[in-house]
N, C-alpha and C positions, 0 to 999 in steps of 0.2 A: 183759141190760143194764138198769140202773135207769132208770126214766123220770123225768121232771121232777116235782118236788114242789111246783111253783107253779101247778098247774092250777086249784085252787079256793081261792084265798086268802079269808080272812074279811074282813068289812067293815073292821075295825080294821086289818088287815094292808094292805088297799088304801089306807086313809087314810095310814098311815105311809109306804107306798111313794110315794104322791103327794107327801107332804111332802118326802121325800128327793129326788125328781125336781125339785121346785120349787127346792130349795136349790142343787143342782148347776147348774141352769139360771140361777139368779140370779148365781152366781159367774161362769159363762160370759158372761153378758150384761155384767156390770161390766167384765170384762177386755177384752171386745171394744169397749166404749165407751172405755176407756182407750187401747186401740190406735188407734182411729179418731182420737182427739184428738191423738195423737202424730204421725200420718202424713198427716192430711187435706190439709195445704198442701204437702207435700213430693213427691218424685219417685216414691215407691213405687207409688202407685195408677196411675201412668202408664207402667209398664214396657212396655206393649204398643206404645208409640211407637218402641221399638227395632226397626228393620226386619228385623234378622237373628234375631228371636226367634220361638218358637212362639206367643207371645201376639199378636204382630202378625199372624201368619198366621191365627190363629183369628178375630181381630177383622175382618180383611179378608174372610175366608170368610163370616162372618155378615153383613157389609154387602152382599156380593154376593147372598146369599139374599134379603135384604130388598129389594134392587134388582130382583129378579125371577127370578134363576136358582134356582128352587125345587128343581130336581133336581140342582143342581151338574152340569149337563149337559156342561160343558167340563172336568170334573175339578177338582181343587183342589191346586195345587202351590205350595210356598213359593219355590222358586228362590232360596234364600239363597246367599250367597257360596260356601259350601263345596259346595253342590250344583252350582253353575255350574262351580266348579273341577274337581269330580269328572267331570262330563260332558266338559269340555274336555280333561282328561287322557286320557280314552278316545278323544276325537276325534283328538288328536295321535298317540296310539298306533296308531290306525287309518290313519295316513298323512296326516292333514290338517295344515294350518298353524295354529298357535295364533292368529295374527292373524285367521283366517277362522272362528274359533269364535264365531259369532253367536248371538243369543238363539234364533233359529229352529233352529239346529243343536242347541242345548242342549235345546230342547223335543222335537225329533225323537229325540234319544238317550234322554231319559227316557221318552218314549212307547214306544220299543223295549224298555226295561228293565221298565217297570211297566204298560204298556198305556194306551190312550186312555180318557178319561172315568172313570178309576179314582179312588179316594179315597186321598189321601196319608195322611190320618189318619181314625180312626173318626169317624162323622158326628154323633153325638147332641149332643156339646158345642157345636159351632158352630151347630147348628140351635136349641139352647136359647138361645144368645146372640141369634140372629136373632129369636126370639120375644120376648125381653126388649126388644131394640132397636125392634121393630115396635110393641110395646104401651106401653112405658114410656120410650122415648127412648134415645138412644145415649150417654148419659153412662156412663163406666166405673163411677161410683159406684153406678149401678143394678145392675150386675153384682156388685159387691162386697157390696151389701146382700143380694142374693139368695144369694150364696155364704156370707155370714155366717149367714143363716137356715138354710142347709144345714149349716153348722158346728154350730149349735145342735141341729139334728136329729141330727147325729152324736153329740153329747153325750147327748141323750135316748135314742137307740137303744143306745148303749154301756151306759147305766144299765139299760135294760129287758132287754138281753141278759144282763147280769150278774145281775140279779134272777131271770131265768129259770133260769140255770145255778147260781146260788148263793143267797145270802141278802141281806137289806137292807144289811148291812154291806159285803158285796162290791159291791153296786150303787152305794152312795155312794162307795166308794173308786174304783171304775172310772169313775164319772161325773166325779169330781173330777180324775182323771188326764186324761180327755178335755177337760174345761173348761180345764185348765192346760197342755195339751200345746202347746208353742210352735209346732212345724211346722204344726199344724192352724190355729192363728191366722194364721200367715204365709200359707198357701196360700189362705185366704179372701180375701186382698187381691191375688191374682195371677190373671191371666186364663188359667188352666190348669185342667184337669179333675180334679185330685187330690182336691179336696173332694167333687165330684160322684160320683166313683168310690167314695170312702169311704162316702158317705151311701147310695148305692144298694146297695152290698155289704152294709152293716149291715142295711138294710131287707129285702133278700132273705133274709138269714140269720134275722132275727127272724120274718119271716112263715113261713119253713119250720119253725122251732121251734114256732110256734103251730099249724101244720098237724098236728103230731104228736098234739095233743089235740083240735083242732077242724078237721076236714077242709075247712071252708068257706074257710080261709085259703089253700088250695092255689093258687087263681088269683092271689092277690096275690103269693105266693112266686114263681110262674112268670113273671108279668109283670115283676116287679122283676129277676129273673135275666136275662130276655131283654133288657130295657132296659140292664142292666149290660153285656151283651155288645156292644150297639151303641155304648155309651160307650167301652169298651175291650175289644176282641174276645178278647183272650187269656183273659178270665174264662170263656169258653165251656168251658174245661177243668173248671170246677166243676160244670157242669150234670149230666153223667153221675154224678159222685161224689155229688152231693146227691140225684139220682134214686134211686141205689142205697140210700142211707141212709134215704130216705123209704120205699122199698119194704120195707126190713128192719123199720122201726118199725110201719108200717101192716099188715104181714103178720099181726100178732097179731089184727087185726080180721077176718081172713078173706082168702082168696086173691082172690076176686072184688073185694072192696073195695079191696085193694091195687092191682089192675090199674086200677081206675077212678081212684083217687087219683093214681097215678103217671102214668097216661095224661093226666089233666087237667093235671098239673104240666107235662109236656112240651108239651102243646098250648098252655098259657099262655106257655111260653117262646117258642114259634113266633110267637104273637101279638105278644109283645114285640119279636121280630125282624122283624115284618112290614113296618115302614116301610123298613128297609134292603132287604128282599127285593123290595118293590114298585119302589123306585127302581132297583135293579139290573136287574130284569126289563124295565122300560120302556126301559133303555139297552142291553139285550142283553148284560149282564154276568152272571157266575155269581151266583146268588141270595144266597149267603152270603159273597160277597167284600166285605171291609171295607178296612181300611188295607193298603196294598200295600208298606209299608216293611219287612216282615218279612225278606226276603233281605238288604237293606242292613244292617239292624240286626243280623242274625246275623253278617255279616262283621265289622262294627265291634265286636261283642261277643265274637268268638271267634277272629279271625285271630291269627297268631303274634306280631304286634306289639302285641297287646292288653295293657294294664296293668289289673290287677284292680280298682283303685279309680279308674280314669281317666275316669269320666264316660262320654260317648258320642262321643268323638272319632272322626273318619273314619279308617279304617285305610288305610295306604299300599297295601294289596293290593286295596282296594275297586274301583278303576277297572278293573284288569286282570281281576278275577274277574267283574264285571258284564258287561264286554265279551265275555268268553269264554262266559258262561252265558246271557246275555240276561235275567238276573234270574229264571230258572226255579229254583224253590225247591230241589228235590232236587240239581240240578247245582251250585247255589250252596253248599249245605251241604258237598258232597263237595270242591269246590274250596277252600273255606275250611279244611277239616280237612287238605287236602293242603299247606297252608303250614307244617305241622309235620313234622319228621323222624320223630317218634314220637308215637303216639296218647296215650301216658302224659303227654306235656307238655301236651296240651289238657286232660286230666283233672285235671292239677295246677292249671291255670288255673281250672277250675271250682271246685276246692276253695278256692283263694284268694278267688274271688269270693263263695263261701258265707261265708267268714270276714268278708269286707268288708261283706256285708249286715248283719252283727250289730255292725259298728263303731258306736260312739256318735255319731260325727260325721254331719252331714247333707251328702251329696255334692251339690254344686250343678250345676244345668243350667238355662240361661236366667236363673235368678235364684238368689240365695244366701240361705239362712236366717241365716247368721252375719252377713251384711251387714244384714239386716233388724233384727238385735238392736242395731245401732248407733243405730237411730232410735227404739227403744221402751224407755225407761228402766224403766218398771214391769214390763213383760213380761220384760225381760232378767233382772230380779231374781227373779221368781216362777215363770217358766215351767219345766215339767219336760221332760225329753228322753227319748230312746229307751232309755237305759240303765236308768232306773227302771222303765219299762214292761216291758222284756225280762226284768229280774231277777225282778220279781214274777210275771210270766207263766210263768216257768220253774217256780216253785212251783205255780202254778195248773194247769199241764199235768201235773205229777207227781201232784197230788191227783186230777185228773180220771182219770188212768190207774189209780190205785189204787182209786178208788171206782167205776170203770166207768160213768161217767155218759154215756150214749149221745148225748145232745143236744150234748155238747161236741165230738163228732166233726164237727158242722157247721162249727164255728169252726176246728177243727184242719185240716180238709180245705181250707178257704179259705186259711188261712195257708200251708199246705204248697204249694198251687198257686202262690200269689203269690211265695213264696220261690224256687220252682223256675224260674219265668219270669224273675225278676231274675238268678238265677245263669246261666241259659242265654243271656240277652242282656246286660243291664248294670244295675248298681245306681245308682239316683238317688234323691235325697231324696223327690221327688214320687211315685215309684213305690212307695216303702216306706210312705208315709202310710196308704193303705188297709189294709195288712197290720198296721201298728202299731195302728190303730183296732180291728181285729178281735182283737188280742192283749189289749186293755184289759179286756174282761170276764174273761178268764182271770187277768189281773193282779189284778183285784178279788177273785177267788176266792183267789188266793195271799195277798193281804193278810188276808183274813178268816180263812184258816187259821192264819196267824201269831198273830192276836189270839185265836183259839179255843184254840190250844195254850197260850198264856200264861195265859188265863183258867182253863183246866182243869188247869194245872200239869203239862202233859205236856212236861217239860223236854227229854227226848231228841228228841222230834219237833220241838220248837221249835228246838233247836240245829241239827238237820239242815236245817230250812227256812231259818234265818238264814245258815248256811254256804252254802246254795244261792244265796241272794240275793247274798251278798258275793262269791262266786266269779264268778257271771254278771256282776255289776256291774263287777268288776275286769277281766274279759275284754272286755266290751263297751266299757268306758271311758266317762267322762263326756262329754256333749256339750260341745264347746268354746263358750265365750262369744264376745263380740265381739273377737276377736284380729285387730287391724287388719292386721298384716303377713301374715297367712295368707290374706287375701282376694285374689280375682283382680283384676287391673288393670281388666278389663271391668266388674266390679261397681261400682267407683268411676267409671269413665269414662262408662258409660251413665247412671247416676244423676246425676252432676254435670252432664252435658250437658242432661238433662231439667230439672234444677233451674234452670240458667241460663235455659232457654227459658221455664219457668213464671214466673220472677222478671221476665224481660224483658216478658212479656205483662202481668203485673200492673202494671208501671210504665207501659206503654203505655195501660192503662186508667185511669191517674191514681192508682193505689194504690201510691205509693212505699214506704209502711210495710210492706205485704205483700211487695213485692219484696225489701226489705232483710231482712225476717224469713226468707223462704225461703233467701236466700243465707247468712245467719248460721247458721241451723239446719243447713244442709248442710255448712258449714265445720266444724261440730262433729264430723263424721265423719273429718276429716283425721287421719291417723295421728300420734300424739304425737311419734314419731321425726322426722317431717317438720316439725311445728310448732315443735319446739325447735331446729332447725338454723338457724344463721346463716351467711352467706358466710364461707368460710375453708377451711382444710385438711380439716375434718371433712366438708365437702360432697362430697368425692371418695370417702369411705369407705362410702357407703351401697350396698346391693345393687342389682342391675339391676332387681329387682322394685319396690323403692321408688322408683328413678329413674323407672320407668314410671308409678307411681302419682302422683308429683309432677306430671307433665304434665297429669293430669286435673283438678288444682285451679287451674291458671293462670287459666282464664276466670272462675272464681268470684271470685277475688281481684280481677281486672280489673273485673268487673261491679260489685262492691261499692265499689271505689275510685272508679269513675266516678260511681256514684250518690251516694256520700257527698260527693264534690267539689262537688256542686250546692248544698250547704249550707255557708256560711262557717264555722259553728261545728263542723263535722265535718272540717275540713281535716286535723287530726292523724290521725284514724282513716283518712281516705282515703290519706294518705301511707303509713301503716302497711301497708295492703292492697296498695298499688302496689309497695311494697318486697318484700312477701311474694310477689307475683306474679313479681317478678324472681328471687327465690330459687328458687321452684319451676321457673322456666324454666331456670335454671342447673343445678339438680339433674336436670332431665329431659334435658339435652343428651347425656350419655353413652348413654342409652337410644335416643334418636333417631339418634345417630351409628352405633350398633351395628346399626340396622335390624332390631331385634327385633320379631317378629310376635306 
């Protein structure tokens, strides 16, 4: 297998590479600045205020650590509404009365299922938040500044990886894809670990590639891989794959050298895992036990009522299976597969989930990328999506296979592992982000190959590559833009409630202008279908979905009407918003009457 050709670049090559890196970083910085200006006063940076979200859970966990629970000695559980409902379903199925399903019973049931003092989620992200809170204060903007820095690190690492496996043209193309990638920009502003996972994964891969030429990088590669596992434990699957690749490459330097380097890599991985191991050891838990939601997630992702593109909804089978198995992994897997009459039906689901992974749309969970696009005019125009990355990466993979570039197996093994985990559990936009980032260097190689074929007039090869791009792009499909009617009611409801709260606080501080601005900006996200409706027969013809969305805008119109009414010269505008509040209330009545959840 061919080794990397980037081991000893000349001084001029290094300068050109540095210039290219500076260029893509400049583009990334400008876009992040534009994004910040668009969202700084609105609800998006405050999504962690939604108590039923993972963001709220991570924020609360970090605050508990800062308050003194350094070991998370009492475990960390979200107890969101769906988790309470699930426990109470099991309680009733076990003979209890629904009215007696107290919080204490809910805690007891979950302790039975997942154990005491266990970690609901992998711990590195909340501990990182706690470090930021303890040193720089508890403003969410501190978190987003740090995550934006990690986003820039992702852009730089994508560039460097593409430079490693390709040429400068590939590196610039890959770096620009990363700088312009809309979901990366989005998750930098969300209190979730998607950007952190992306950055650590890219760092671990880059350090491993450097290890192929300079064995001193082995400790950095191992530490990054170990830390990545503490951030999201499913990436432990990459450790043996990368160890085998490292052994195959270093073997050329001699058997003894290979043993030392691979042993050092694995030892560094253990060091990266050591914080988790020490914490678990002090609490009497299995040393490598991290998030305990695996059995629940397997049920939700694989039971017979699973929909391939349905996010992470709780399965109707979950309560019965957990009550039967007590959350034991093997028994849970068997019970979940037993919900099918035929094993082939489960395999068919996995195939549909694989197809769903390569869908161009971003599947929401907690937060929605498509809703984000309603707030960022510039980004909505220039951001690239998964379809472009996937189509160019398909060419890059084909070129890599043809040219037998061994270092690209590091990227491919990571991508394959990530896709397999998503297919086995569920596809979500935030789970796909780290995989998409690792595809970008290959996408850069694909772009460079297209240009190379055109420059050298290799028309047959160029035609084949163009057809590959076109076919993959058509299959994946373009990422949808801000299509109002396709968004969830919760996307509007949570953001609108936060916006009203922010605007109310601004007015309470004496800043009426800011309060009005927040409300007016938020009303721009109102679906045009609703904004154009006047009372009359057409009011009864809207969908149940839009009827529900209408209810989320009532308080915004009421707030703005009350605020404007304080100024005599704004009486007409105040009357307009009061009337629109009445229209939204009328439109919402069918949804309320139907009792839709």
